[in-house]
Structure formats: C-alpha cells, structure tokens
C-alpha positions as CSV (number, residue, x, y, z in Angstrom):
1,M,0.2,0.2,-0.1
2,K,1.2,3.5,-0.8
3,R,1.4,5.6,2.8
4,A,-0.1,9.2,4.2
5,V,1.8,10.8,7.3
6,S,-0.2,14.0,8.7
7,G,0.0,15.4,12.3
8,V,-1.8,18.0,14.7
9,Q,-0.3,19.8,17.0
10,P,-1.8,19.3,21.0
11,T,-2.7,22.8,21.9
12,N,-5.8,23.7,23.5
13,N,-8.7,21.2,21.8
14,L,-8.9,20.6,18.3
15,H,-12.1,22.6,16.7
16,L,-14.1,21.8,13.7
17,G,-11.7,23.4,11.1
18,N,-9.2,20.8,12.3
19,Y,-11.7,17.9,11.7
20,L,-13.2,19.0,8.6
21,G,-9.8,20.3,7.3
22,A,-7.7,17.2,8.1
23,I,-9.0,14.7,10.2
24,K,-12.2,13.5,8.0
25,N,-10.2,13.1,4.9
26,W,-7.6,11.0,7.0
27,V,-10.1,8.5,8.6
28,E,-11.4,8.1,4.9
29,L,-7.4,7.4,3.6
30,Q,-6.9,4.8,6.2
31,D,-8.9,2.2,4.3
32,S,-6.3,3.1,1.5
33,Y,-3.2,4.2,2.5
34,D,-0.6,2.8,5.1
35,S,-1.2,5.8,7.4
36,L,0.9,7.2,10.0
37,Y,-0.8,9.9,12.0
38,C,1.4,12.1,14.5
39,I,0.7,14.2,17.3
40,V,3.3,16.7,16.8
41,D,4.1,17.8,20.6
42,L,7.6,19.3,19.5
43,H,6.1,21.8,17.7
44,A,3.9,22.6,20.0
45,I,6.5,24.1,22.5
46,T,7.7,26.5,19.6
47,I,5.2,28.5,22.1
48,K,5.3,28.4,25.8
49,Q,3.1,25.7,27.2
50,D,2.3,24.7,31.0
51,P,3.5,21.3,31.3
52,K,0.7,19.4,33.0
53,V,-1.7,21.2,30.4
54,L,0.6,19.9,27.5
55,R,0.7,16.1,28.7
56,Q,-3.1,16.2,29.0
57,N,-3.1,17.3,25.5
58,V,-1.1,15.1,23.5
59,L,-3.4,12.4,25.6
60,N,-6.8,14.5,24.3
61,V,-5.4,14.2,20.8
62,A,-5.0,10.8,21.0
63,K,-8.7,10.4,22.2
64,T,-9.9,13.0,19.5
65,Y,-7.9,10.8,16.6
66,L,-10.0,7.6,18.4
67,A,-13.2,9.2,18.7
68,L,-13.3,10.5,15.0
69,G,-12.6,7.0,13.7
70,I,-9.1,6.9,13.2
71,N,-8.6,3.1,14.0
72,P,-5.5,2.0,15.1
73,D,-5.6,-1.4,13.7
74,K,-5.6,0.0,10.5
75,S,-3.4,3.2,11.3
76,T,-0.3,4.0,13.1
77,I,-0.8,6.8,15.6
78,F,2.4,8.1,17.2
79,V,3.8,10.9,19.4
80,Q,6.6,13.0,17.5
81,S,8.8,13.4,20.4
82,H,8.7,9.6,21.3
83,V,10.6,9.0,17.9
84,P,13.9,11.0,19.0
85,Q,14.8,10.9,14.7
86,H,12.4,13.4,13.6
87,A,15.0,16.1,15.9
88,E,17.7,14.2,14.3
89,L,16.8,14.4,10.6
90,A,15.3,17.9,11.1
91,W,18.8,19.1,12.0
92,V,20.2,17.2,9.2
93,L,17.7,18.7,6.6
94,N,18.7,22.0,8.3
95,T,22.1,21.7,6.7
96,I,21.0,22.0,3.0
97,A,17.5,24.3,3.6
98,K,18.5,27.9,3.0
99,L,17.8,31.0,5.3
100,G,15.6,32.6,2.0
101,E,13.2,29.8,1.9
102,L,12.5,30.0,5.4
103,E,11.7,33.3,5.7
104,R,9.0,32.8,2.9
105,M,7.2,30.9,5.0
106,T,3.8,32.7,5.3
107,Q,2.5,31.0,8.1
108,F,6.0,31.8,10.3
109,K,4.8,35.7,9.4
110,D,1.7,35.0,10.3
111,K,2.9,33.4,13.9
112,A,5.4,36.2,14.2
113,T,2.7,38.7,14.9
114,Q,1.1,37.0,17.2
115,H,3.7,35.9,19.4
116,K,6.0,39.1,19.1
117,E,7.4,38.5,22.7
118,N,8.5,34.8,21.7
119,I,9.3,34.9,18.2
120,N,12.2,32.2,18.7
121,M,14.3,29.9,16.3
122,G,11.9,27.0,16.5
123,L,8.8,29.2,15.4
124,F,11.5,30.3,12.5
125,D,12.6,26.4,11.8
126,Y,9.3,24.6,12.3
127,P,8.8,23.7,8.6
128,V,12.1,22.0,8.3
129,L,11.0,19.8,11.4
130,M,7.7,19.5,9.6
131,S,9.5,18.0,6.6
132,A,11.6,15.6,8.8
133,D,8.5,14.5,10.6
134,I,7.2,13.9,6.5
135,L,10.4,12.8,5.2
136,L,11.2,9.7,8.0
137,Y,8.5,7.6,6.7
138,D,8.5,8.0,2.5
139,P,5.2,8.8,2.5
140,E,3.8,9.1,-1.3
141,V,1.1,11.5,-0.2
142,V,0.7,14.4,3.0
143,P,-3.2,14.7,3.6
144,V,-3.2,18.8,4.7
145,G,-4.9,22.0,4.8
146,E,-4.4,24.5,2.4
147,D,-2.2,26.3,4.4
148,Q,0.3,23.5,4.9
149,K,1.2,23.2,1.3
150,Q,4.0,25.7,1.2
151,H,5.5,23.4,3.9
152,V,5.0,20.3,1.7
153,E,6.7,22.3,-1.1
154,L,9.5,23.3,1.2
155,T,9.1,19.1,1.7
156,R,9.4,18.3,-1.7
157,D,12.3,20.9,-2.5
158,L,14.5,19.0,0.7
159,A,13.9,15.6,-0.4
160,E,15.1,16.3,-3.9
161,R,18.2,18.2,-3.0
162,F,19.0,15.7,-0.7
163,N,18.5,13.0,-3.5
164,S,20.6,15.1,-6.0
165,S,23.7,15.2,-3.3
166,Y,23.7,11.8,-1.7
167,G,21.9,9.7,-3.8
168,K,17.7,8.1,-3.9
169,T,17.1,8.4,0.1
170,F,13.7,10.2,0.2
171,V,10.4,9.8,-1.4
172,V,9.4,13.1,-3.0
173,P,5.5,13.2,-1.4
174,E,2.5,15.2,-2.8
175,P,0.5,17.1,-0.9
176,L,-3.4,15.8,-0.8
177,I,-5.5,18.6,-0.4
178,K,-9.2,18.0,-0.5
179,K,-11.4,20.8,-2.2
180,E,-14.0,20.6,0.0
181,G,-13.1,21.9,3.4
182,A,-9.5,22.4,2.6
183,R,-9.6,25.5,4.5
184,I,-12.7,26.2,7.0
185,M,-12.9,29.8,7.8
186,G,-13.4,31.8,11.3
187,L,-17.2,31.7,12.2
188,D,-16.5,35.3,12.9
189,D,-13.9,36.6,10.1
190,P,-14.6,34.6,6.8
191,S,-11.1,35.9,5.6
192,K,-9.3,33.9,8.0
193,K,-9.1,30.5,8.8
194,M,-10.9,29.0,11.9
195,S,-8.3,29.1,14.3
196,K,-7.2,27.5,18.2
197,S,-5.8,30.9,18.9
198,A,-8.0,33.0,17.3
199,S,-8.2,36.1,19.5
200,S,-12.3,35.1,20.2
201,A,-13.7,32.6,21.3
202,N,-16.6,32.5,18.7
203,N,-13.9,32.3,16.1
204,Y,-14.2,28.6,16.5
205,V,-16.5,25.6,17.6
206,S,-14.3,22.8,19.7
207,L,-15.0,19.7,19.3
208,L,-15.1,19.6,23.3
209,D,-17.5,22.8,23.3
210,S,-20.7,22.1,25.2
211,P,-23.8,21.7,22.5
212,D,-25.0,24.8,23.8
213,I,-22.1,26.6,23.3
214,A,-21.6,25.2,20.0
215,A,-25.1,26.6,19.3
216,K,-24.5,30.2,20.5
217,K,-21.4,30.4,18.2
218,I,-23.3,29.5,15.3
219,S,-26.2,32.0,15.8
220,K,-23.5,34.6,16.3
221,A,-21.7,33.6,13.1
222,V,-21.3,36.8,10.7
223,T,-23.5,36.4,7.7
224,D,-23.1,38.5,4.4
225,S,-25.5,41.4,3.3
226,G,-28.4,40.0,1.4
227,S,-31.5,37.5,2.9
228,T,-30.7,34.1,0.4
229,I,-29.0,31.5,1.2
230,E,-26.6,30.6,-1.5
231,S,-23.0,30.3,-1.7
232,G,-20.5,32.1,-4.0
233,K,-17.1,34.1,-4.4
234,D,-19.1,37.3,-3.2
235,K,-20.7,35.3,-0.2
236,P,-17.4,34.1,1.5
237,A,-19.2,33.5,5.2
238,L,-22.4,32.1,3.9
239,T,-20.0,29.4,1.6
240,N,-18.1,28.7,4.9
241,L,-21.1,28.0,6.7
242,L,-22.6,26.1,3.8
243,T,-19.3,24.4,3.4
244,I,-19.5,23.1,7.1
245,Y,-23.2,22.0,6.8
246,S,-22.3,19.9,3.9
247,L,-19.7,18.3,5.0
248,L,-21.0,17.2,8.8
249,S,-25.0,16.4,6.7
250,G,-23.5,14.8,3.7
251,Q,-26.0,16.9,2.0
252,S,-24.4,18.5,-1.1
253,I,-24.4,22.4,-0.7
254,K,-26.7,22.6,-3.8
255,N,-29.5,20.6,-1.7
256,I,-29.0,22.9,1.6
257,E,-29.4,26.1,-0.5
258,K,-32.6,24.6,-2.2
259,E,-33.8,23.4,1.5
260,Y,-33.7,27.1,2.6
261,T,-35.6,28.8,-0.4
262,G,-37.4,31.4,0.7
263,K,-36.2,31.2,4.3
264,G,-34.0,33.5,6.4
265,Y,-30.5,33.7,7.8
266,A,-32.1,32.2,11.5
267,D,-33.8,29.5,9.8
268,F,-30.5,28.6,8.0
269,K,-28.4,29.0,11.5
270,K,-30.9,26.8,13.5
271,G,-30.5,24.1,11.0
272,L,-26.7,24.5,10.8
273,A,-26.8,24.6,14.9
274,N,-28.8,21.1,14.9
275,T,-26.2,19.7,12.6
276,V,-23.0,20.7,14.3
277,T,-24.6,19.7,17.8
278,E,-25.7,16.1,16.6
279,F,-22.4,15.5,15.7
280,L,-20.5,17.1,19.1
281,S,-22.7,14.9,20.9
282,D,-21.8,12.1,19.3
283,F,-18.3,12.8,19.1
284,Q,-18.1,13.9,22.6
285,A,-19.8,10.5,23.9
286,K,-17.1,8.2,22.0
287,F,-13.8,10.8,23.2
288,N,-15.3,10.5,26.8
289,A,-15.9,6.7,27.1
290,L,-12.5,6.0,25.7
291,D,-10.1,4.8,29.0
292,D,-6.8,7.1,29.2
293,N,-4.8,3.6,30.0
294,K,-6.1,2.2,27.1
295,V,-5.3,5.0,24.8
296,K,-2.0,5.3,26.4
297,A,-1.4,1.6,25.5
298,I,-2.1,2.4,21.8
299,L,0.2,5.4,21.6
300,E,3.4,3.4,22.8
301,E,2.7,0.8,20.6
302,G,2.4,3.3,17.5
303,N,5.5,4.7,18.8
304,K,7.3,1.4,18.7
305,K,5.7,1.0,15.0
306,A,7.1,4.4,14.0
307,R,10.4,4.6,15.9
308,A,11.4,0.9,13.5
309,I,10.9,3.0,10.4
310,A,12.5,6.0,11.4
311,E,15.6,4.5,12.8
312,A,16.0,2.4,9.3
313,K,15.6,5.7,7.5
314,M,17.9,7.4,10.0
315,T,21.0,4.7,8.9
316,D,20.2,4.9,5.4
317,V,20.7,9.1,5.7
318,K,23.7,8.5,8.2
319,T,25.7,5.9,5.4
320,K,25.3,8.2,3.0
321,M,26.3,11.6,3.9
322,G,29.4,9.8,5.9
323,L,28.7,9.6,9.2
324,L,30.2,6.8,11.2
C-alpha cells in the first residue's frame, strides 16, 4: 500500500476546522493507505506551554483521533517526541535548507505577528522539522489543509536536494488537499481560517464545546449582505457556513440551498446548529468513553512502529552522508 503521513499539534482543544479540513480526510484514507498519524508535540513547544496542560492535550488529541474514527488496527498513531529521529533528521535537513526559503514561509510571518514576545528559532525552523516528520516515513502523499501546502512544497524541495547530493534516499511526497473543507474559515471572520489561537472564542467551534455553547457560536456567526442562502465568491461567510453544513450532514451545498429557499438566516443557522450539535454530541460520547490507560497503550504501540521505520531511514541517511 502507498503511505500517508500527517499530524496535528496538541494545543488547546481541536475544532471543527481541524476535523473537516484534515482528520475527516484521514479517516477516509486509512482504508487505502498505510497511514501514520502523529501528535506533533515538538511543534507545540515553539509557543510556551504549561507542562501539565501539554501532557493532557497530547492524550486528548489521541482520544480525539480515536473518537473521530482513526482505527489503530488500520493506522499508526504516535507521539512525535517519542521518536527522536524527528529532531535528528531536522538537524540534517537544516544543513541543506536555505535561509531565504524559511524567510518566505507565510505561516512564520503570521505566527511572529501573533507571538511578538517569543519569536524563537523553533518557530522559524518549524517547516524543516515538519519536513523531517514527513520524509522519515517515505509517504507518497501528505494529507494537509491548504494552509500547509507551502510547507509540503519545501519538503519536496529538500527531498530532491538531498537525493541529488547523496543519491536516492527520500520519496518526494505530494500534498493531498481535499477541495471541500480544505480550509474552514472563522465564524467571526471568513477572511481568516478557523484557529485555536484566534483572539475570540467565537472564531471556532471546539470539538469539546457543549452543544449549547456551540449553538450560540453558530447563532453569532457573521453572514453576508442580502437575505438568500447561497454560496459564491461574493458570499464568503455563507459559503463557509454552507461548507460546514454540507460536510457534517453529507448533503450537497446545492441541496442545502434548495432546502432554505425563501427562508432567512435565522432558519439556516438553526438548521446548521442542529447539525453541529448532533455531531458534537456523538463525538463527545465516544471521546468520554475512552479509557486513558488504553489510549496510552495504543500510543506506545504506535511509537514502537514509528521508531522502527524512522531508525531504518536515519541509518540510510547517515550512511549516505558519511557519518559513522
């Protein structure tokens, strides 16, 4: 089977954008790909974390993967920091990455603006570590949201550069971006993606929000001028809400538009809120039913599988570079 690799940071609770933009796609891929899904805790510490909260967040992300349908019998779920070769390969790739390439990364510019008090080297070098996360496992595809495409392009460049210098070593991966849901935007600002680090909690619906809180956030979501329920380039807010509605309900956007013909925003938001809260209730029941010790055992098994692959790749890398 071809291989797919991806991951999510354990910072705060994951939200609908994480699910619809990434994890929903992962669930579908695990039947046709050898899938490895990482919890990227080394990326998370580029922003100051409370150690106790970070540990719990790592466990919560693992539980989220499982509750959303990632099957450990089909996919490998593991923790980045438990596979030391991620950091080791990142250093190797740093020796061939160009300063100008990293300076052009748009996500660094965004993060640097958000965290002016802590613009650290890890934040700047984040894309190289992400490249290591990917290249260690020789995946053909990397299922990511649209905002990560630039990082995968850097990964491809580094793989080709290393292969050119030292011989065929890495598979050059392709980004796999699903058209629908590739980028779920904020409920309070459809020009910016839904984000856990947004200044307002009304930007996103957390997967662990209570149904009442989620419904209130939907009711406050911004809409476009006019009164008809329809998508389009001139209606970014409604297009975003319709995309969420469609992906959660399984209905096409056209059918949802027909359903709300002649109806107003209040009716539409009520229907969307019902769909969102039904999804959250089902997810949270599965999440809360998971036993922590069982989840830790699943992670340890995944860590072992990932380490075996990563160790073999790093041995190959070191040999080709002339490292004893």
